[in-house]
N, CA, C and O atoms as CSV, one atom per row, in Angstrom:
chain,resi,resn,atom,element,x,y,z
A,1,UNK,N,N,0.833,-1.178,0.000
A,1,UNK,CA,C,0.000,0.000,0.000
A,1,UNK,C,C,0.879,1.243,0.000
A,1,UNK,O,O,1.881,1.308,0.713
A,2,UNK,N,N,0.501,2.210,-0.792
A,2,UNK,CA,C,1.284,3.418,-0.978
A,2,UNK,C,C,0.719,4.526,-0.098
A,2,UNK,O,O,-0.497,4.687,0.000
A,3,UNK,N,N,1.600,5.286,0.540
A,3,UNK,CA,C,1.184,6.396,1.383
A,3,UNK,C,C,0.995,7.646,0.516
A,3,UNK,O,O,1.869,7.983,-0.282
A,4,UNK,N,N,-0.129,8.325,0.669
A,4,UNK,CA,C,-0.449,9.478,-0.165
A,4,UNK,C,C,0.524,10.632,0.084
A,4,UNK,O,O,0.893,11.343,-0.851
A,5,UNK,N,N,0.932,10.818,1.310
A,5,UNK,CA,C,1.886,11.892,1.625
A,5,UNK,C,C,3.205,11.672,0.891
A,5,UNK,O,O,3.822,12.628,0.420
A,6,UNK,N,N,3.633,10.429,0.793
A,6,UNK,CA,C,4.864,10.123,0.061
A,6,UNK,C,C,4.685,10.376,-1.431
A,6,UNK,O,O,5.606,10.839,-2.103
A,7,UNK,N,N,3.504,10.072,-1.942
A,7,UNK,CA,C,3.230,10.283,-3.365
A,7,UNK,C,C,3.271,11.758,-3.733
A,7,UNK,O,O,3.752,12.126,-4.805
A,8,UNK,N,N,2.770,12.588,-2.850
A,8,UNK,CA,C,2.731,14.027,-3.142
A,8,UNK,C,C,4.118,14.646,-3.214
A,8,UNK,O,O,4.295,15.708,-3.811
A,9,UNK,N,N,5.099,13.993,-2.612
A,9,UNK,CA,C,6.459,14.525,-2.634
A,9,UNK,C,C,7.218,14.118,-3.899
A,9,UNK,O,O,8.301,14.639,-4.163
A,10,UNK,N,N,6.657,13.190,-4.682
A,10,UNK,CA,C,7.319,12.725,-5.896
A,10,UNK,C,C,7.003,13.645,-7.080
A,10,UNK,O,O,6.020,14.386,-7.067
A,11,UNK,N,N,7.849,13.577,-8.087
A,11,UNK,CA,C,7.619,14.373,-9.295
A,11,UNK,C,C,6.598,13.675,-10.186
A,11,UNK,O,O,6.265,12.506,-9.989
A,12,UNK,N,N,6.119,14.415,-11.157
A,12,UNK,CA,C,5.115,13.887,-12.085
A,12,UNK,C,C,5.648,12.665,-12.844
A,12,UNK,O,O,4.935,11.675,-13.011
A,13,UNK,N,N,6.893,12.741,-13.297
A,13,UNK,CA,C,7.491,11.641,-14.054
A,13,UNK,C,C,7.630,10.385,-13.188
A,13,UNK,O,O,7.375,9.272,-13.649
A,14,UNK,N,N,8.036,10.575,-11.934
A,14,UNK,CA,C,8.166,9.432,-11.032
A,14,UNK,C,C,6.817,8.764,-10.794
A,14,UNK,O,O,6.734,7.537,-10.728
A,15,UNK,N,N,5.772,9.555,-10.665
A,15,UNK,CA,C,4.429,9.005,-10.471
A,15,UNK,C,C,3.975,8.228,-11.704
A,15,UNK,O,O,3.385,7.154,-11.585
A,16,UNK,N,N,4.248,8.769,-12.874
A,16,UNK,CA,C,3.865,8.070,-14.103
A,16,UNK,C,C,4.643,6.763,-14.248
A,16,UNK,O,O,4.098,5.768,-14.727
A,17,UNK,N,N,5.901,6.759,-13.841
A,17,UNK,CA,C,6.694,5.527,-13.868
A,17,UNK,C,C,6.129,4.490,-12.902
A,17,UNK,O,O,6.093,3.300,-13.211
A,18,UNK,N,N,5.690,4.948,-11.732
A,18,UNK,CA,C,5.096,4.031,-10.759
A,18,UNK,C,C,3.811,3.419,-11.306
A,18,UNK,O,O,3.566,2.226,-11.127
A,19,UNK,N,N,2.990,4.232,-11.973
A,19,UNK,CA,C,1.745,3.716,-12.554
A,19,UNK,C,C,2.067,2.642,-13.586
A,19,UNK,O,O,1.426,1.591,-13.607
A,20,UNK,N,N,3.042,2.896,-14.430
A,20,UNK,CA,C,3.420,1.922,-15.452
A,20,UNK,C,C,3.856,0.601,-14.815
A,20,UNK,O,O,3.454,-0.474,-15.261
A,21,UNK,N,N,4.672,0.690,-13.782
A,21,UNK,CA,C,5.151,-0.515,-13.108
A,21,UNK,C,C,4.000,-1.263,-12.431
A,21,UNK,O,O,3.942,-2.491,-12.474
A,22,UNK,N,N,3.094,-0.521,-11.811
A,22,UNK,CA,C,1.961,-1.158,-11.138
A,22,UNK,C,C,1.013,-1.816,-12.134
A,22,UNK,O,O,0.456,-2.877,-11.854
A,23,UNK,N,N,0.828,-1.195,-13.290
A,23,UNK,CA,C,-0.047,-1.790,-14.304
A,23,UNK,C,C,0.541,-3.089,-14.842
A,23,UNK,O,O,-0.193,-4.043,-15.099
A,24,UNK,N,N,1.863,-3.130,-15.013
A,24,UNK,CA,C,2.515,-4.372,-15.447
A,24,UNK,C,C,2.350,-5.451,-14.381
A,24,UNK,O,O,2.073,-6.610,-14.690
A,25,UNK,N,N,2.523,-5.057,-13.134
A,25,UNK,CA,C,2.369,-5.990,-12.031
A,25,UNK,C,C,0.934,-6.504,-11.957
A,25,UNK,O,O,0.708,-7.692,-11.729
A,26,UNK,N,N,-0.024,-5.618,-12.148
A,26,UNK,CA,C,-1.434,-6.009,-12.128
A,26,UNK,C,C,-1.741,-6.994,-13.244
A,26,UNK,O,O,-2.460,-7.972,-13.038
A,27,UNK,N,N,-1.197,-6.736,-14.421
A,27,UNK,CA,C,-1.401,-7.646,-15.547
A,27,UNK,C,C,-0.882,-9.047,-15.213
A,27,UNK,O,O,-1.540,-10.051,-15.487
A,28,UNK,N,N,0.311,-9.090,-14.615
A,28,UNK,CA,C,0.894,-10.381,-14.252
A,28,UNK,C,C,0.053,-11.098,-13.199
A,28,UNK,O,O,-0.138,-12.312,-13.271
A,29,UNK,N,N,-0.447,-10.345,-12.223
A,29,UNK,CA,C,-1.268,-10.960,-11.181
A,29,UNK,C,C,-2.571,-11.516,-11.737
A,29,UNK,O,O,-2.996,-12.609,-11.364
A,30,UNK,N,N,-3.200,-10.763,-12.628
A,30,UNK,CA,C,-4.453,-11.227,-13.215
A,30,UNK,C,C,-4.194,-12.463,-14.074
A,30,UNK,O,O,-5.002,-13.392,-14.077
A,31,UNK,N,N,-3.086,-12.485,-14.796
A,31,UNK,CA,C,-2.730,-13.655,-15.596
A,31,UNK,C,C,-2.520,-14.876,-14.715
A,31,UNK,O,O,-2.967,-15.973,-15.049
A,32,UNK,N,N,-1.843,-14.688,-13.593
A,32,UNK,CA,C,-1.619,-15.782,-12.665
A,32,UNK,C,C,-2.930,-16.265,-12.063
A,32,UNK,O,O,-3.121,-17.463,-11.853
A,33,UNK,N,N,-3.832,-15.330,-11.787
A,33,UNK,CA,C,-5.132,-15.711,-11.226
A,33,UNK,C,C,-5.907,-16.571,-12.212
A,33,UNK,O,O,-6.504,-17.577,-11.830
A,34,UNK,N,N,-5.899,-16.180,-13.464
A,34,UNK,CA,C,-6.605,-16.943,-14.490
A,34,UNK,C,C,-5.992,-18.336,-14.665
A,34,UNK,O,O,-6.700,-19.298,-14.963
A,35,UNK,N,N,-4.689,-18.437,-14.482
A,35,UNK,CA,C,-4.016,-19.731,-14.607
A,35,UNK,C,C,-4.194,-20.569,-13.344
A,35,UNK,O,O,-3.882,-21.759,-13.328
A,36,UNK,N,N,-4.701,-19.933,-12.282
A,36,UNK,CA,C,-4.956,-20.654,-11.047
A,36,UNK,C,C,-3.743,-20.846,-10.166
A,36,UNK,O,O,-3.724,-21.757,-9.338
A,37,UNK,N,N,-2.739,-20.019,-10.319
A,37,UNK,CA,C,-1.539,-20.195,-9.496
A,37,UNK,C,C,-1.070,-18.894,-8.845
A,37,UNK,O,O,0.130,-18.629,-8.778
A,38,UNK,N,N,-2.002,-18.094,-8.374
A,38,UNK,CA,C,-1.638,-16.866,-7.671
A,38,UNK,C,C,-1.581,-17.154,-6.170
A,38,UNK,O,O,-2.438,-17.854,-5.630
A,39,UNK,N,N,-0.566,-16.609,-5.507
A,39,UNK,CA,C,-0.396,-16.862,-4.086
A,39,UNK,C,C,-1.239,-15.916,-3.238
A,39,UNK,O,O,-1.806,-16.333,-2.228
A,40,UNK,N,N,-1.328,-14.650,-3.637
A,40,UNK,CA,C,-2.098,-13.672,-2.875
A,40,UNK,C,C,-3.097,-12.974,-3.790
A,40,UNK,O,O,-2.762,-11.969,-4.417
A,41,UNK,N,N,-4.304,-13.485,-3.873
A,41,UNK,CA,C,-5.306,-12.844,-4.727
A,41,UNK,C,C,-5.667,-11.438,-4.260
A,41,UNK,O,O,-6.129,-10.624,-5.060
A,42,UNK,N,N,-5.464,-11.144,-2.989
A,42,UNK,CA,C,-5.783,-9.809,-2.483
A,42,UNK,C,C,-4.834,-8.747,-3.040
A,42,UNK,O,O,-5.130,-7.555,-2.968
A,43,UNK,N,N,-3.702,-9.170,-3.594
A,43,UNK,CA,C,-2.753,-8.228,-4.174
A,43,UNK,C,C,-3.325,-7.482,-5.362
A,43,UNK,O,O,-2.912,-6.358,-5.648
A,44,UNK,N,N,-4.277,-8.097,-6.061
A,44,UNK,CA,C,-4.916,-7.442,-7.201
A,44,UNK,C,C,-5.679,-6.208,-6.721
A,44,UNK,O,O,-5.576,-5.131,-7.308
A,45,UNK,N,N,-6.434,-6.381,-5.659
A,45,UNK,CA,C,-7.228,-5.282,-5.100
A,45,UNK,C,C,-6.324,-4.148,-4.604
A,45,UNK,O,O,-6.595,-2.973,-4.851
A,46,UNK,N,N,-5.269,-4.510,-3.918
A,46,UNK,CA,C,-4.329,-3.519,-3.379
A,46,UNK,C,C,-3.664,-2.742,-4.518
A,46,UNK,O,O,-3.521,-1.522,-4.437
A,47,UNK,N,N,-3.264,-3.437,-5.563
A,47,UNK,CA,C,-2.597,-2.793,-6.690
A,47,UNK,C,C,-3.544,-1.839,-7.410
A,47,UNK,O,O,-3.144,-0.737,-7.785
A,48,UNK,N,N,-4.787,-2.248,-7.605
A,48,UNK,CA,C,-5.762,-1.359,-8.245
A,48,UNK,C,C,-5.957,-0.083,-7.440
A,48,UNK,O,O,-6.044,1.008,-8.003
A,49,UNK,N,N,-6.024,-0.226,-6.133
A,49,UNK,CA,C,-6.210,0.955,-5.280
A,49,UNK,C,C,-4.979,1.855,-5.295
A,49,UNK,O,O,-5.108,3.079,-5.258
A,50,UNK,N,N,-3.792,1.265,-5.349
A,50,UNK,CA,C,-2.565,2.064,-5.436
A,50,UNK,C,C,-2.539,2.870,-6.732
A,50,UNK,O,O,-2.153,4.039,-6.735
A,51,UNK,N,N,-2.950,2.242,-7.830
A,51,UNK,CA,C,-3.012,2.951,-9.115
A,51,UNK,C,C,-3.985,4.117,-9.016
A,51,UNK,O,O,-3.700,5.211,-9.503
A,52,UNK,N,N,-5.127,3.888,-8.392
A,52,UNK,CA,C,-6.126,4.946,-8.239
A,52,UNK,C,C,-5.583,6.090,-7.380
A,52,UNK,O,O,-5.833,7.258,-7.677
A,53,UNK,N,N,-4.852,5.765,-6.330
A,53,UNK,CA,C,-4.270,6.810,-5.473
A,53,UNK,C,C,-3.289,7.674,-6.263
A,53,UNK,O,O,-3.305,8.900,-6.155
A,54,UNK,N,N,-2.448,7.034,-7.046
A,54,UNK,CA,C,-1.455,7.780,-7.820
A,54,UNK,C,C,-2.152,8.658,-8.858
A,54,UNK,O,O,-1.761,9.806,-9.069
A,55,UNK,N,N,-3.180,8.115,-9.503
A,55,UNK,CA,C,-3.903,8.902,-10.500
A,55,UNK,C,C,-4.599,10.102,-9.853
A,55,UNK,O,O,-4.696,11.165,-10.466
A,56,UNK,N,N,-5.078,9.940,-8.629
A,56,UNK,CA,C,-5.702,11.040,-7.902
A,56,UNK,C,C,-4.686,12.137,-7.607
A,56,UNK,O,O,-4.983,13.320,-7.774
A,57,UNK,N,N,-3.494,11.753,-7.171
A,57,UNK,CA,C,-2.445,12.738,-6.890
A,57,UNK,C,C,-2.044,13.467,-8.178
A,57,UNK,O,O,-1.837,14.681,-8.162
A,58,UNK,N,N,-1.935,12.739,-9.288
A,58,UNK,CA,C,-1.609,13.383,-10.566
A,58,UNK,C,C,-2.685,14.383,-10.957
A,58,UNK,O,O,-2.382,15.466,-11.458
A,59,UNK,N,N,-3.932,14.025,-10.731
A,59,UNK,CA,C,-5.054,14.923,-11.053
A,59,UNK,C,C,-5.000,16.172,-10.169
A,59,UNK,O,O,-5.239,17.282,-10.647
A,60,UNK,N,N,-4.690,15.995,-8.891
A,60,UNK,CA,C,-4.548,17.144,-7.994
A,60,UNK,C,C,-3.438,18.076,-8.465
A,60,UNK,O,O,-3.586,19.298,-8.427
A,61,UNK,N,N,-2.321,17.492,-8.912
A,61,UNK,CA,C,-1.209,18.312,-9.421
A,61,UNK,C,C,-1.652,19.101,-10.646
A,61,UNK,O,O,-1.331,20.281,-10.785
A,62,UNK,N,N,-2.390,18.442,-11.531
A,62,UNK,CA,C,-2.834,19.092,-12.763
A,62,UNK,C,C,-3.775,20.252,-12.445
A,62,UNK,O,O,-3.663,21.319,-13.047
A,63,UNK,N,N,-4.694,20.056,-11.513
A,63,UNK,CA,C,-5.645,21.101,-11.186
A,63,UNK,C,C,-4.997,22.256,-10.428
A,63,UNK,O,O,-5.405,23.406,-10.593
A,64,UNK,N,N,-4.000,21.966,-9.606
A,64,UNK,CA,C,-3.347,23.029,-8.849
A,64,UNK,C,C,-2.412,23.874,-9.710
A,64,UNK,O,O,-2.100,25.010,-9.352
A,65,UNK,N,N,-1.967,23.334,-10.836
A,65,UNK,CA,C,-1.057,24.092,-11.693
A,65,UNK,C,C,-1.786,25.080,-12.597
A,65,UNK,O,O,-1.154,25.939,-13.213
A,66,UNK,N,N,-3.086,24.969,-12.680
A,66,UNK,CA,C,-3.854,25.900,-13.545
A,66,UNK,C,C,-3.979,27.256,-12.941
A,66,UNK,O,O,-4.590,28.143,-13.536
């Protein structure tokens, strides 16, 4: 789980890189789930929420820069 305060201290590029990495990880987890060999199915939920948190922080940055 990602802390929002830590996310706000990162740059826009770092946040976008984190989203890319999390999306790749999510893809792998979903693939493993479909194959029936995932160890922690709850990781999918956590990863989706982390992506949403990062996207929210990016949106806040975009709105505050206007």
